[in-house]
DRENDO-1510 file (C-alpha; in Angstrom, 1 decimal, always signed):
<recs>
REC; n; res; u; v; w
REC; 1; MET; +132.7; -19.3; +66.4 .
REC; 2; LEU; +135.9; -18.0; +68.0 .
REC; 3; THR; +136.9; -16.2; +64.8 .
REC; 4; ALA; +133.5; -14.5; +64.6 .
REC; 5; LEU; +133.7; -13.6; +68.3 .
REC; 6; ILE; +136.8; -11.4; +67.8 .
REC; 7; LEU; +135.8; -10.2; +64.3 .
REC; 8; VAL; +132.5; -8.7; +65.4 .
REC; 9; PRO; +133.8; -5.9; +67.6 .
REC; 10; LEU; +136.7; -5.3; +65.1 .
REC; 11; VAL; +134.3; -4.8; +62.2 .
REC; 12; ALA; +132.1; -2.6; +64.4 .
REC; 13; ALA; +135.2; -0.4; +65.2 .
REC; 14; LEU; +135.9; +0.0; +61.5 .
REC; 15; LEU; +132.3; +0.9; +60.8 .
REC; 16; CYS; +132.4; +3.5; +63.6 .
REC; 17; LEU; +135.4; +5.1; +61.9 .
REC; 18; LEU; +133.4; +5.5; +58.7 .
REC; 19; LEU; +129.9; +6.3; +59.9 .
REC; 20; PRO; +129.3; +10.0; +60.6 .
REC; 21; GLN; +125.9; +10.0; +62.4 .
REC; 22; ARG; +125.3; +9.4; +66.1 .
REC; 23; PRO; +122.3; +7.0; +65.7 .
REC; 24; TRP; +124.4; +4.7; +63.4 .
REC; 25; LEU; +127.3; +4.7; +65.8 .
REC; 26; GLU; +125.1; +3.8; +68.7 .
REC; 27; ALA; +123.2; +1.1; +66.7 .
REC; 28; VAL; +126.4; -0.5; +65.4 .
REC; 29; THR; +128.0; -0.7; +68.8 .
REC; 30; ALA; +125.0; -2.0; +70.6 .
REC; 31; GLY; +124.3; -4.5; +67.8 .
REC; 32; ALA; +127.8; -5.8; +67.8 .
REC; 33; ALA; +127.7; -6.2; +71.6 .
REC; 34; LEU; +124.5; -8.2; +71.4 .
REC; 35; VAL; +125.9; -10.4; +68.6 .
REC; 36; THR; +129.0; -10.9; +70.7 .
REC; 37; LEU; +126.9; -12.0; +73.7 .
REC; 38; GLY; +125.0; -14.4; +71.6 .
REC; 39; LEU; +128.2; -16.0; +70.3 .
REC; 40; ALA; +129.5; -16.1; +73.9 .
REC; 41; LEU; +126.4; -18.0; +75.0 .
REC; 42; ALA; +126.7; -20.4; +72.1 .
REC; 43; LEU; +130.4; -20.9; +73.0 .
REC; 44; THR; +129.4; -21.7; +76.6 .
REC; 45; ALA; +127.0; -24.4; +75.4 .
REC; 46; ARG; +129.7; -25.9; +73.1 .
REC; 47; VAL; +132.6; -25.9; +75.6 .
REC; 48; THR; +130.6; -27.3; +78.5 .
REC; 49; ALA; +129.5; -30.2; +76.2 .
REC; 50; VAL; +132.9; -31.0; +74.5 .
REC; 51; GLY; +135.5; -29.6; +76.8 .
REC; 52; HIS; +137.3; -27.2; +74.5 .
REC; 53; VAL; +137.2; -25.8; +70.9 .
REC; 54; SER; +140.0; -24.6; +68.6 .
REC; 55; GLU; +140.2; -22.8; +65.3 .
REC; 56; VAL; +142.6; -21.3; +62.8 .
REC; 57; GLY; +145.2; -24.0; +63.0 .
REC; 58; SER; +144.9; -24.0; +66.8 .
REC; 59; TRP; +145.8; -20.3; +67.1 .
REC; 60; LEU; +142.4; -19.7; +68.7 .
REC; 61; TYR; +141.5; -21.9; +71.6 .
REC; 62; ALA; +138.8; -21.9; +74.3 .
REC; 63; ASP; +138.2; -24.2; +77.3 .
REC; 64; ALA; +136.0; -23.6; +80.3 .
REC; 65; LEU; +138.3; -21.0; +81.8 .
REC; 66; SER; +138.5; -19.0; +78.5 .
REC; 67; THR; +134.7; -19.2; +78.1 .
REC; 68; LEU; +134.1; -17.8; +81.5 .
REC; 69; SER; +136.2; -14.8; +80.8 .
REC; 70; VAL; +134.5; -14.4; +77.4 .
REC; 71; LEU; +131.1; -14.4; +79.1 .
REC; 72; ILE; +132.1; -11.7; +81.5 .
REC; 73; ILE; +133.5; -9.5; +78.7 .
REC; 74; ALA; +130.4; -10.0; +76.5 .
REC; 75; PHE; +127.8; -9.3; +79.1 .
REC; 76; VAL; +129.4; -6.2; +80.6 .
REC; 77; GLY; +130.2; -5.1; +77.0 .
REC; 78; VAL; +126.4; -5.2; +76.1 .
REC; 79; THR; +125.4; -3.3; +79.2 .
REC; 80; ALA; +128.2; -0.7; +78.8 .
REC; 81; ALA; +127.2; -0.2; +75.1 .
REC; 82; LEU; +123.5; +0.3; +76.0 .
REC; 83; TYR; +124.5; +2.6; +78.9 .
REC; 84; SER; +126.8; +4.6; +76.7 .
REC; 85; ILE; +123.9; +5.7; +74.4 .
REC; 86; GLY; +122.1; +7.7; +77.0 .
REC; 87; TYR; +125.2; +8.6; +79.0 .
REC; 88; MET; +127.1; +10.0; +76.1 .
REC; 89; ARG; +124.2; +12.0; +74.7 .
REC; 90; GLU; +123.9; +13.8; +78.0 .
REC; 91; ASN; +127.6; +13.9; +78.6 .
REC; 92; MET; +128.3; +15.6; +75.3 .
REC; 93; LYS; +126.3; +18.5; +76.4 .
REC; 94; GLU; +128.5; +19.0; +79.4 .
REC; 95; LEU; +131.9; +18.1; +77.9 .
REC; 96; PRO; +134.8; +20.3; +79.0 .
REC; 97; VAL; +135.8; +23.0; +76.5 .
REC; 98; ASP; +139.1; +21.3; +75.8 .
REC; 99; VAL; +137.4; +18.3; +74.4 .
REC; 100; GLY; +135.4; +20.3; +71.8 .
REC; 101; SER; +132.2; +19.0; +70.3 .
REC; 102; GLY; +130.8; +17.4; +67.1 .
REC; 103; GLN; +130.4; +14.0; +65.7 .
REC; 104; TRP; +134.1; +13.2; +65.7 .
REC; 105; GLU; +134.1; +13.0; +69.5 .
REC; 106; LEU; +131.4; +10.4; +69.5 .
REC; 107; ARG; +133.1; +8.5; +66.6 .
REC; 108; ARG; +136.3; +8.5; +68.6 .
REC; 109; TYR; +134.5; +7.2; +71.6 .
REC; 110; TYR; +132.7; +4.4; +69.9 .
REC; 111; LEU; +135.7; +3.5; +67.8 .
REC; 112; LEU; +137.9; +3.1; +70.8 .
REC; 113; PHE; +135.1; +1.4; +72.8 .
REC; 114; ASN; +134.8; -1.4; +70.2 .
REC; 115; LEU; +138.6; -1.7; +69.9 .
REC; 116; PHE; +138.8; -2.1; +73.7 .
REC; 117; ILE; +136.2; -4.9; +73.6 .
REC; 118; PHE; +138.1; -6.6; +70.7 .
REC; 119; ALA; +141.5; -6.5; +72.5 .
REC; 120; MET; +139.9; -7.9; +75.7 .
REC; 121; LEU; +138.2; -10.8; +73.8 .
REC; 122; VAL; +141.5; -11.7; +72.1 .
REC; 123; VAL; +143.1; -12.4; +75.5 .
REC; 124; PRO; +141.0; -15.5; +76.5 .
REC; 125; VAL; +140.6; -17.0; +73.1 .
REC; 126; SER; +144.4; -16.9; +72.3 .
REC; 127; ASN; +146.1; -20.3; +72.4 .
REC; 128; SER; +149.5; -18.7; +72.3 .
REC; 129; LEU; +150.7; -17.2; +75.5 .
REC; 130; GLY; +152.7; -14.7; +73.4 .
REC; 131; VAL; +149.6; -13.5; +71.7 .
REC; 132; LEU; +147.9; -13.3; +75.1 .
REC; 133; TRP; +150.7; -10.9; +76.2 .
REC; 134; ILE; +150.3; -8.8; +73.1 .
REC; 135; ALA; +146.5; -8.6; +73.6 .
REC; 136; ILE; +146.8; -7.5; +77.2 .
REC; 137; GLU; +149.2; -4.8; +76.1 .
REC; 138; GLY; +146.6; -4.0; +73.4 .
REC; 139; THR; +144.0; -3.4; +76.0 .
REC; 140; THR; +146.2; -0.6; +77.4 .
REC; 141; LEU; +146.6; +1.1; +74.0 .
REC; 142; ALA; +142.8; +0.8; +73.2 .
REC; 143; SER; +141.7; +2.2; +76.6 .
REC; 144; LEU; +144.4; +4.9; +77.1 .
REC; 145; PHE; +142.6; +7.5; +75.0 .
REC; 146; LEU; +139.3; +6.6; +76.7 .
REC; 147; VAL; +140.8; +7.3; +80.1 .
REC; 148; SER; +142.0; +10.7; +78.7 .
REC; 149; PHE; +138.8; +11.3; +76.8 .
REC; 150; TYR; +137.9; +14.6; +78.6 .
REC; 151; ARG; +141.4; +16.0; +78.1 .
REC; 152; THR; +141.4; +17.8; +81.5 .
REC; 153; HIS; +144.6; +18.1; +83.4 .
REC; 154; GLU; +143.5; +15.3; +85.8 .
REC; 155; ALA; +142.4; +13.0; +82.9 .
REC; 156; LEU; +145.7; +13.5; +81.1 .
REC; 157; GLU; +147.7; +12.9; +84.3 .
REC; 158; ALA; +145.7; +9.7; +84.9 .
REC; 159; ALA; +146.3; +8.5; +81.3 .
REC; 160; TRP; +150.0; +9.1; +81.6 .
REC; 161; LYS; +150.2; +7.2; +85.0 .
REC; 162; TYR; +148.1; +4.4; +83.4 .
REC; 163; VAL; +150.3; +3.9; +80.4 .
REC; 164; ILE; +153.6; +4.2; +82.4 .
REC; 165; VAL; +152.7; +2.0; +85.3 .
REC; 166; GLY; +150.9; -0.5; +83.0 .
REC; 167; SER; +153.8; -0.6; +80.5 .
REC; 168; VAL; +156.3; -1.3; +83.3 .
REC; 169; GLY; +154.0; -4.1; +84.4 .
REC; 170; ILE; +153.5; -5.6; +81.0 .
REC; 171; ALA; +157.3; -5.4; +80.4 .
REC; 172; LEU; +157.8; -7.6; +83.5 .
REC; 173; ALA; +155.2; -10.0; +82.2 .
REC; 174; LEU; +157.1; -10.2; +79.0 .
REC; 175; PHE; +160.2; -11.4; +80.9 .
REC; 176; GLY; +157.9; -14.0; +82.6 .
REC; 177; THR; +156.6; -15.1; +79.2 .
REC; 178; VAL; +160.2; -15.5; +77.9 .
REC; 179; LEU; +161.2; -17.5; +81.0 .
REC; 180; ALA; +158.1; -19.7; +80.7 .
REC; 181; TYR; +159.1; -20.5; +77.1 .
REC; 182; TYR; +162.7; -21.3; +78.3 .
REC; 183; SER; +161.4; -23.6; +81.0 .
REC; 184; ALA; +160.1; -26.1; +78.4 .
REC; 185; VAL; +163.1; -26.0; +76.0 .
REC; 186; GLN; +164.6; -29.2; +77.5 .
REC; 187; VAL; +161.2; -30.9; +77.1 .
REC; 188; LEU; +160.0; -29.6; +73.7 .
REC; 189; GLY; +163.2; -28.6; +72.0 .
REC; 190; PRO; +164.6; -25.1; +71.2 .
REC; 191; SER; +161.8; -24.2; +68.8 .
REC; 192; TYR; +158.1; -24.9; +69.6 .
REC; 193; ASP; +154.8; -23.0; +69.6 .
REC; 194; LEU; +154.3; -21.2; +72.9 .
REC; 195; ASN; +150.7; -22.5; +73.1 .
REC; 196; TRP; +148.6; -23.5; +76.1 .
REC; 197; SER; +147.6; -26.7; +74.3 .
REC; 198; VAL; +151.3; -27.6; +73.9 .
REC; 199; LEU; +152.5; -26.6; +77.4 .
REC; 200; ALA; +149.7; -27.9; +79.5 .
REC; 201; PRO; +150.4; -31.7; +78.8 .
REC; 202; VAL; +154.1; -31.2; +79.7 .
REC; 203; ALA; +153.6; -28.8; +82.7 .
REC; 204; PRO; +154.8; -31.3; +85.3 .
REC; 205; ARG; +158.1; -31.5; +83.4 .
REC; 206; LEU; +158.8; -27.8; +83.1 .
REC; 207; ASN; +162.1; -26.6; +84.6 .
REC; 208; PRO; +161.1; -25.7; +88.2 .
REC; 209; SER; +163.9; -23.2; +88.8 .
REC; 210; VAL; +163.0; -21.2; +85.7 .
REC; 211; MET; +159.3; -21.6; +86.2 .
REC; 212; ARG; +159.6; -20.2; +89.8 .
REC; 213; LEU; +161.2; -17.0; +88.5 .
REC; 214; ALA; +158.8; -16.8; +85.5 .
REC; 215; PHE; +155.8; -17.0; +87.8 .
REC; 216; ILE; +157.1; -14.1; +89.9 .
REC; 217; PHE; +157.4; -11.9; +86.8 .
REC; 218; ILE; +153.9; -13.0; +85.6 .
REC; 219; VAL; +152.2; -12.2; +88.9 .
REC; 220; VAL; +153.9; -8.8; +89.3 .
REC; 221; GLY; +153.5; -8.0; +85.6 .
REC; 222; PHE; +149.9; -9.0; +85.0 .
REC; 223; GLY; +149.1; -8.2; +88.6 .
REC; 224; THR; +149.8; -4.6; +87.7 .
REC; 225; LYS; +147.1; -4.6; +85.2 .
REC; 226; ALA; +144.8; -6.6; +87.5 .
REC; 227; GLY; +145.1; -3.9; +90.2 .
REC; 228; LEU; +146.9; -6.0; +92.8 .
REC; 229; ALA; +148.6; -3.9; +95.4 .
REC; 230; PRO; +151.2; -2.4; +95.6 .
REC; 231; MET; +151.2; -2.2; +91.8 .
REC; 232; HIS; +147.7; -0.7; +91.8 .
REC; 233; THR; +148.6; +3.0; +91.7 .
REC; 234; TRP; +147.3; +3.7; +88.2 .
REC; 235; LEU; +143.9; +2.3; +89.0 .
REC; 236; PRO; +142.1; +5.0; +91.2 .
REC; 237; ASP; +143.1; +7.8; +88.8 .
REC; 238; ALA; +142.1; +6.0; +85.6 .
REC; 239; HIS; +138.8; +4.8; +87.0 .
REC; 240; SER; +138.0; +8.2; +88.4 .
REC; 241; GLU; +138.7; +10.2; +85.2 .
REC; 242; ALA; +137.3; +7.9; +82.5 .
REC; 243; PRO; +133.7; +8.2; +81.3 .
REC; 244; SER; +131.5; +6.0; +83.6 .
REC; 245; PRO; +130.8; +3.2; +81.0 .
REC; 246; ILE; +134.6; +3.0; +80.4 .
REC; 247; SER; +135.2; +2.9; +84.2 .
REC; 248; ALA; +132.7; -0.1; +84.3 .
REC; 249; LEU; +134.7; -1.9; +81.6 .
REC; 250; LEU; +138.1; -1.1; +83.2 .
REC; 251; SER; +137.0; -2.3; +86.6 .
REC; 252; GLY; +134.5; -5.1; +85.8 .
REC; 253; VAL; +136.3; -6.6; +82.7 .
REC; 254; LEU; +139.9; -5.4; +82.2 .
REC; 255; LEU; +141.0; -6.4; +85.7 .
REC; 256; ASN; +139.5; -9.8; +85.3 .
REC; 257; THR; +141.2; -10.1; +81.9 .
REC; 258; ALA; +144.6; -9.5; +83.5 .
REC; 259; MET; +143.8; -11.9; +86.3 .
REC; 260; TYR; +142.9; -14.5; +83.6 .
REC; 261; GLY; +146.6; -14.2; +82.4 .
REC; 262; ILE; +147.8; -15.0; +85.9 .
REC; 263; LEU; +145.4; -18.0; +86.1 .
REC; 264; ARG; +146.8; -19.5; +82.9 .
REC; 265; TYR; +150.3; -19.4; +84.3 .
REC; 266; TYR; +149.2; -20.6; +87.7 .
REC; 267; ALA; +147.8; -23.7; +85.9 .
REC; 268; LEU; +151.2; -24.3; +84.4 .
REC; 269; ALA; +153.2; -23.5; +87.5 .
REC; 270; THR; +151.5; -25.7; +90.0 .
REC; 271; PRO; +152.3; -29.0; +88.3 .
REC; 272; SER; +155.9; -28.0; +88.1 .
REC; 273; LEU; +156.4; -26.3; +91.4 .
REC; 274; GLY; +153.7; -27.8; +93.6 .
REC; 275; ARG; +151.1; -25.6; +95.2 .
REC; 276; VAL; +153.0; -24.1; +98.2 .
REC; 277; TYR; +155.1; -21.5; +96.4 .
REC; 278; PRO; +152.5; -20.2; +93.9 .
REC; 279; ASN; +149.8; -20.1; +96.6 .
REC; 280; ALA; +152.1; -18.3; +99.1 .
REC; 281; LEU; +152.9; -15.7; +96.4 .
REC; 282; LEU; +149.3; -15.1; +95.5 .
REC; 283; LEU; +148.2; -15.1; +99.2 .
REC; 284; GLY; +150.8; -12.4; +100.0 .
REC; 285; PHE; +149.6; -10.1; +97.2 .
REC; 286; GLY; +146.0; -10.8; +98.0 .
REC; 287; LEU; +146.4; -9.8; +101.7 .
REC; 288; VAL; +148.4; -6.7; +100.8 .
REC; 289; SER; +145.7; -5.7; +98.3 .
REC; 290; LEU; +142.9; -6.1; +101.0 .
REC; 291; LEU; +144.9; -4.1; +103.5 .
REC; 292; ILE; +145.6; -1.2; +101.1 .
REC; 293; ALA; +142.0; -1.1; +100.0 .
REC; 294; ALA; +140.8; -1.0; +103.6 .
REC; 295; LEU; +143.1; +1.8; +104.5 .
REC; 296; PHE; +142.3; +4.0; +101.4 .
REC; 297; ILE; +138.6; +3.4; +101.4 .
REC; 298; LEU; +138.6; +5.0; +104.9 .
REC; 299; ARG; +139.6; +8.4; +103.4 .
REC; 300; GLN; +137.9; +8.7; +100.0 .
REC; 301; HIS; +135.8; +11.7; +99.0 .
REC; 302; ASP; +135.3; +10.9; +95.3 .
REC; 303; VAL; +132.7; +8.2; +94.7 .
REC; 304; LYS; +134.6; +6.8; +91.6 .
REC; 305; ARG; +137.8; +6.5; +93.5 .
REC; 306; LEU; +135.9; +4.8; +96.3 .
REC; 307; LEU; +134.7; +2.2; +93.7 .
REC; 308; ALA; +138.3; +1.9; +92.4 .
REC; 309; TYR; +139.7; +0.9; +95.7 .
REC; 310; SER; +136.9; -1.5; +96.1 .
REC; 311; SER; +138.2; -3.1; +92.9 .
REC; 312; VAL; +141.6; -3.5; +94.5 .
REC; 313; GLU; +139.8; -5.3; +97.4 .
REC; 314; HIS; +138.0; -7.7; +95.1 .
REC; 315; MET; +141.1; -8.6; +93.1 .
REC; 316; GLY; +142.8; -9.3; +96.4 .
REC; 317; ILE; +140.0; -11.6; +97.4 .
REC; 318; VAL; +140.2; -13.4; +94.0 .
REC; 319; SER; +144.0; -13.8; +94.6 .
REC; 320; VAL; +143.3; -15.2; +98.1 .
REC; 321; GLY; +140.7; -17.6; +96.8 .
REC; 322; ILE; +143.2; -19.0; +94.3 .
REC; 323; ALA; +145.8; -19.3; +97.0 .
REC; 324; PHE; +143.5; -21.2; +99.4 .
REC; 325; GLY; +142.9; -23.5; +96.5 .
REC; 326; GLY; +141.0; -26.7; +96.3 .
REC; 327; ALA; +137.7; -27.1; +94.4 .
REC; 328; ILE; +135.8; -24.8; +96.7 .
REC; 329; GLY; +138.4; -22.1; +96.8 .
REC; 330; LEU; +138.9; -21.9; +93.1 .
REC; 331; TYR; +135.2; -22.1; +92.5 .
REC; 332; GLY; +134.7; -19.2; +94.9 .
REC; 333; ALA; +137.5; -17.2; +93.3 .
REC; 334; LEU; +135.9; -17.6; +89.8 .
REC; 335; LEU; +132.5; -16.8; +91.1 .
REC; 336; GLN; +134.0; -13.7; +92.8 .
REC; 337; MET; +135.2; -12.6; +89.4 .
REC; 338; ILE; +131.7; -12.8; +88.0 .
REC; 339; GLY; +130.1; -11.1; +91.0 .
REC; 340; HIS; +132.6; -8.3; +91.0 .
REC; 341; ALA; +132.2; -7.7; +87.2 .
REC; 342; LEU; +128.4; -7.4; +87.6 .
REC; 343; ALA; +128.2; -5.4; +90.8 .
REC; 344; LYS; +131.0; -3.1; +90.0 .
REC; 345; SER; +129.7; -2.2; +86.6 .
REC; 346; LEU; +126.3; -1.6; +88.1 .
REC; 347; MET; +127.8; +0.8; +90.7 .
REC; 348; PHE; +129.7; +2.7; +88.0 .
REC; 349; PHE; +126.6; +3.0; +85.9 .
REC; 350; ALA; +124.6; +4.3; +88.9 .
REC; 351; SER; +127.4; +6.7; +89.9 .
REC; 352; GLY; +127.5; +8.0; +86.4 .
REC; 353; GLN; +123.8; +8.9; +86.4 .
REC; 354; VAL; +124.3; +10.6; +89.8 .
REC; 355; GLY; +127.2; +12.5; +88.4 .
REC; 356; LEU; +125.2; +13.7; +85.5 .
REC; 357; ARG; +122.3; +14.9; +87.8 .
REC; 358; TYR; +124.4; +16.5; +90.5 .
REC; 359; GLY; +127.3; +17.7; +88.4 .
REC; 360; THR; +129.9; +16.3; +90.8 .
REC; 361; LYS; +131.8; +13.1; +91.8 .
REC; 362; ARG; +132.3; +14.3; +95.3 .
REC; 363; ILE; +130.5; +12.3; +97.9 .
REC; 364; ASP; +129.7; +15.3; +100.1 .
REC; 365; GLY; +128.1; +17.0; +97.0 .
REC; 366; VAL; +125.4; +14.4; +96.7 .
REC; 367; ALA; +122.4; +13.8; +98.9 .
REC; 368; GLY; +118.9; +12.3; +98.6 .
REC; 369; VAL; +119.5; +10.2; +95.4 .
REC; 370; VAL; +116.6; +8.0; +96.5 .
REC; 371; THR; +114.3; +11.1; +96.4 .
REC; 372; SER; +115.7; +12.8; +93.3 .
REC; 373; MET; +116.2; +9.6; +91.2 .
REC; 374; PRO; +114.2; +6.8; +92.8 .
REC; 375; VAL; +115.2; +4.0; +90.5 .
REC; 376; THR; +118.9; +4.9; +90.4 .
REC; 377; GLY; +118.9; +5.5; +94.2 .
REC; 378; VAL; +117.6; +1.9; +94.8 .
REC; 379; ILE; +120.1; +0.5; +92.4 .
REC; 380; LEU; +122.9; +2.4; +94.2 .
REC; 381; ILE; +121.9; +0.9; +97.5 .
REC; 382; VAL; +121.4; -2.6; +96.2 .
REC; 383; GLY; +124.6; -2.5; +94.2 .
REC; 384; ALA; +126.6; -1.3; +97.3 .
REC; 385; LEU; +125.1; -4.2; +99.4 .
REC; 386; ALA; +126.0; -6.7; +96.7 .
REC; 387; LEU; +129.5; -5.3; +96.2 .
REC; 388; THR; +130.3; -5.5; +100.0 .
REC; 389; GLY; +129.3; -9.1; +100.2 .
REC; 390; SER; +125.9; -8.9; +101.9 .
REC; 391; PRO; +123.6; -11.9; +101.7 .
REC; 392; PRO; +121.9; -13.1; +99.6 .
REC; 393; PHE; +124.0; -11.7; +96.7 .
REC; 394; GLY; +126.5; -13.8; +94.7 .
REC; 395; ILE; +129.6; -12.1; +96.2 .
REC; 396; PHE; +128.5; -13.3; +99.7 .
REC; 397; ILE; +128.4; -16.9; +98.3 .
REC; 398; SER; +131.9; -16.5; +96.7 .
REC; 399; GLU; +133.5; -15.0; +99.8 .
REC; 400; PHE; +131.9; -17.6; +102.0 .
REC; 401; SER; +133.3; -20.3; +99.7 .
REC; 402; ILE; +136.8; -18.7; +99.8 .
REC; 403; LEU; +136.8; -18.4; +103.6 .
REC; 404; THR; +135.6; -22.0; +103.9 .
REC; 405; ALA; +138.5; -23.2; +101.7 .
REC; 406; GLY; +140.9; -21.2; +103.9 .
REC; 407; PHE; +139.7; -22.9; +107.1 .
REC; 408; GLN; +139.6; -26.3; +105.4 .
REC; 409; HIS; +143.2; -26.1; +104.1 .
REC; 410; GLY; +144.9; -25.0; +107.2 .
REC; 411; GLN; +144.9; -21.2; +106.5 .
REC; 412; GLY; +142.7; -20.3; +109.4 .
REC; 413; LEU; +144.8; -17.3; +110.5 .
REC; 414; ALA; +144.9; -15.9; +106.9 .
REC; 415; ALA; +141.1; -16.5; +106.6 .
REC; 416; MET; +140.5; -14.5; +109.8 .
REC; 417; VAL; +142.6; -11.6; +108.5 .
REC; 418; VAL; +140.6; -11.6; +105.3 .
REC; 419; LEU; +137.4; -11.7; +107.2 .
REC; 420; SER; +138.4; -8.8; +109.4 .
REC; 421; LEU; +139.5; -6.6; +106.5 .
REC; 422; ILE; +136.3; -7.4; +104.6 .
REC; 423; ALA; +134.3; -6.3; +107.7 .
REC; 424; VAL; +136.2; -3.0; +107.9 .
REC; 425; ILE; +135.6; -2.3; +104.2 .
REC; 426; PHE; +131.9; -3.3; +104.5 .
REC; 427; ILE; +131.4; -0.6; +107.2 .
REC; 428; ARG; +133.4; +2.1; +105.6 .
REC; 429; PHE; +132.1; +1.6; +102.1 .
REC; 430; LEU; +128.4; +1.6; +103.0 .
REC; 431; ASP; +128.7; +4.8; +105.1 .
REC; 432; PRO; +129.3; +7.2; +102.2 .
REC; 433; ILE; +126.8; +5.4; +100.0 .
REC; 434; ASN; +124.2; +5.8; +102.7 .
REC; 435; ARG; +125.0; +9.6; +102.9 .
REC; 436; MET; +124.6; +9.9; +99.1 .
REC; 437; ALA; +121.3; +7.9; +99.0 .
REC; 438; PHE; +119.5; +9.7; +101.7 .
REC; 439; GLY; +119.4; +13.2; +103.0 .
REC; 440; LYS; +117.8; +16.5; +101.9 .
REC; 441; VAL; +117.6; +17.3; +98.2 .
REC; 442; ALA; +118.2; +20.8; +97.0 .
REC; 443; ALA; +114.9; +22.4; +95.9 .
REC; 444; ASP; +116.2; +23.5; +92.5 .
REC; 445; LEU; +117.6; +20.0; +91.6 .
REC; 446; PRO; +115.6; +18.4; +88.7 .
REC; 447; ARG; +113.8; +15.1; +89.6 .
REC; 448; GLY; +113.5; +11.9; +87.7 .
REC; 449; GLU; +115.7; +9.5; +85.7 .
REC; 450; ILE; +118.0; +10.8; +83.0 .
REC; 451; SER; +118.2; +8.1; +80.3 .
REC; 452; ARG; +115.9; +5.2; +79.3 .
REC; 453; THR; +118.7; +3.2; +77.8 .
REC; 454; ALA; +120.9; +3.7; +80.9 .
REC; 455; LEU; +118.0; +2.3; +83.0 .
REC; 456; ILE; +117.7; -0.7; +80.7 .
REC; 457; ALA; +121.5; -1.4; +81.2 .
REC; 458; MET; +121.3; -1.0; +84.9 .
REC; 459; LEU; +118.1; -3.0; +85.4 .
REC; 460; SER; +119.5; -5.8; +83.2 .
REC; 461; THR; +122.6; -5.9; +85.4 .
REC; 462; LEU; +120.6; -5.7; +88.6 .
REC; 463; VAL; +118.6; -8.8; +87.6 .
REC; 464; LEU; +121.7; -10.8; +87.3 .
REC; 465; VAL; +123.3; -9.4; +90.5 .
REC; 466; VAL; +120.2; -10.4; +92.5 .
REC; 467; GLY; +119.5; -13.6; +90.6 .
REC; 468; LEU; +123.0; -15.1; +91.0 .
REC; 469; GLY; +122.6; -14.7; +94.8 .
REC; 470; ILE; +119.4; -16.8; +94.7 .
REC; 471; VAL; +120.3; -19.5; +92.2 .
REC; 472; ILE; +123.3; -20.2; +89.9 .
REC; 473; PRO; +122.0; -21.6; +86.6 .
REC; 474; ALA; +123.1; -25.2; +85.9 .
REC; 475; PRO; +125.1; -24.3; +82.7 .
REC; 476; LEU; +127.0; -21.5; +84.7 .
REC; 477; GLY; +127.6; -23.9; +87.6 .
REC; 478; GLU; +129.0; -26.5; +85.2 .
REC; 479; LEU; +131.2; -23.9; +83.5 .
REC; 480; LEU; +132.6; -22.8; +87.0 .
REC; 481; ARG; +133.3; -26.4; +87.9 .
REC; 482; GLN; +135.1; -27.1; +84.7 .
REC; 483; SER; +137.1; -23.9; +85.0 .
REC; 484; ALA; +138.2; -24.8; +88.5 .
REC; 485; ALA; +139.2; -28.2; +87.1 .
REC; 486; VAL; +141.4; -26.5; +84.5 .
REC; 487; LEU; +143.2; -24.8; +87.4 .
REC; 488; GLY; +143.6; -28.1; +89.3 .
REC; 489; GLY; +140.6; -27.6; +91.5 .
REC; 490; ALA; +139.4; -31.2; +91.0 .
REC; 491; THR; +142.4; -32.6; +92.8 .
</recs>
């Protein structure tokens, strides 16, 4: 099952390299995404029943935490693939001159799209922490040319910033990986497999001095890819310049994938170091991320940059949830990852449709979306309310759980700071969305929705965004509880 999970998008990428016609590219990518989602659901049922699965001589491994990440990647991958069909058809008509035209551009897009999904799936199903590091670096290489897809000056600058900042971060994470290996040498000998299944049983015996240094490098290194401030500087440019379905994958999936890397090392560090040091480190980065997001959201004029700084906020909230700890804090942090992935991809989808209709990403260039594009306009409003943590959406539940954990575990002051920053962001985020949704529409602006497949992708995501605020299905709830237990949330 795990082998098939990572082979499906890889085979789809190879087929996209060979197939010349647009319908085949679209069908292969959408079909592969649907198969991947089916495998992810089957994996969920298997893991919640037996605890974990491993394949290929234990090189591939999945427990509840892995499976949760796989589910996020698979679902957003499906919606992004469906959304790409209509979006790229329209977008190809308006591509900048520097990009050119023709079937090769679509082949390049779908080839890289599937490679990006493949690289992200390898991260959670890798037993080896070394392979996990390689896969996270692979996500940079796969998505780099998607960020620069339009080849404008701004897109190329964003891609360069992305690769430089991301590579510095991933280099620091490599130091952390090496130090984590060294921390177990006295326990497991000078030569052993750097596998999660090998290290987890001996985690309490890891060298605490070495592990303390390793965890700093891991949080800073993988935190760079996760968008934690102050290492977030690549994120607003990359999210703003990439095609909208890729922005959805970068924000909704890639950031969670990098955060998964931090979570794996957190589960190794806390038995060795205790919870005080790792939690203090994550709390510090989480609070800084929330503060930076609040300050920069106040002054954004580009809707995609606005959404990008919202991602910095949400990764900060996840980090704070982990730091507050306990079963309820970790449960809230994991639920926040799901809620952010769904709501943020929905918002990037809606903003992409608005951009195609209005021809601009600037907030002051858009008005009356509810009138000109009624379905997209409603989705834009609902997505914004969900993303800012309004009840009854899932992010409200996750943030309430995280704040509850803070007050329960003696972090009342930090919880009050988090609550205050969330309130500031709530007000300042909804104001520009309100201006975009309502107002007078230009008389010559075409009316109606742009793409049927884009609508299917958005409505499918909307159903989950609303549904998870009403009820969390029993299998998902069990998966969240088991994932929190992997991180020590049962103690």
